[in-house]
C-alpha positions in Angstrom: -16.6 81.3 30.9 -15.0 77.9 30.6 -16.2 75.4 33.6 -13.5 73.1 33.7 -14.8 71.0 36.3 -17.9 70.4 34.5 -15.9 69.6 31.2 -13.5 67.0 33.5 -17.0 65.5 34.9 -18.5 65.0 31.6 -15.3 63.5 30.1 -15.3 61.0 33.3 -19.1 60.4 32.6 -18.5 59.3 29.5 -15.0 57.5 30.1 -12.9 59.9 28.2 -8.9 59.9 28.3 -7.5 63.3 27.9 -5.6 61.9 24.6 -9.1 61.0 23.3 -10.8 64.6 23.7 -7.6 66.0 21.9 -8.2 63.4 18.8 -11.9 64.4 18.9 -11.6 68.2 18.7 -8.8 67.5 16.4 -6.0 69.5 18.2 -2.6 68.0 20.1 -2.4 67.3 23.8 -0.3 70.4 24.6 -3.0 72.5 22.8 -5.6 70.4 24.7 -4.0 71.0 28.4 -3.7 74.8 27.4 -7.1 75.2 26.9 -7.7 73.3 30.2 -5.8 75.8 31.6 -7.2 78.6 30.4 -4.2 79.6 28.3 -6.2 79.8 25.7 -9.8 79.3 24.1 -11.4 75.9 22.5 -12.4 76.7 19.4 -16.0 76.4 17.7 -15.0 73.8 15.8 -13.3 72.2 18.9 -16.4 72.9 20.7 -18.9 71.8 18.0 -16.9 68.2 17.6 -16.7 67.5 21.3 -20.6 68.1 21.6 -21.3 66.2 18.4 -19.2 63.2 19.4 -20.5 63.4 23.8 -23.9 64.1 22.6 -24.5 66.9 24.2 -27.3 69.4 25.2 -27.5 72.6 24.3 -27.6 73.6 28.1 -24.4 71.0 28.7 -23.0 73.1 26.1 -23.6 76.4 27.5 -23.0 75.2 31.1 -19.9 73.7 30.2 -18.2 76.3 27.6 -19.8 79.4 28.2 -20.7 79.6 32.0 -24.3 79.6 33.4 -25.7 83.3 32.6 -26.6 82.9 29.4 -30.2 82.1 28.3 -31.9 79.3 26.3 -33.5 80.5 23.3 -37.0 77.8 23.2 
């Protein structure tokens, strides 16, 4: 399950605006806000672009986009 609070915290930590994140992910502002509200889901490509641009670790990716119930392989 997508964690909006962690996502917004990461955006703030990296000093990224919603417009910048939408551009990084390759989606429109309307689409981005629908995804933040939970009306639709981020695609794999959007998640990949955000993680690559921001240098997210595997753990951060899982916590933000999939919830904390997933196990991380070693």
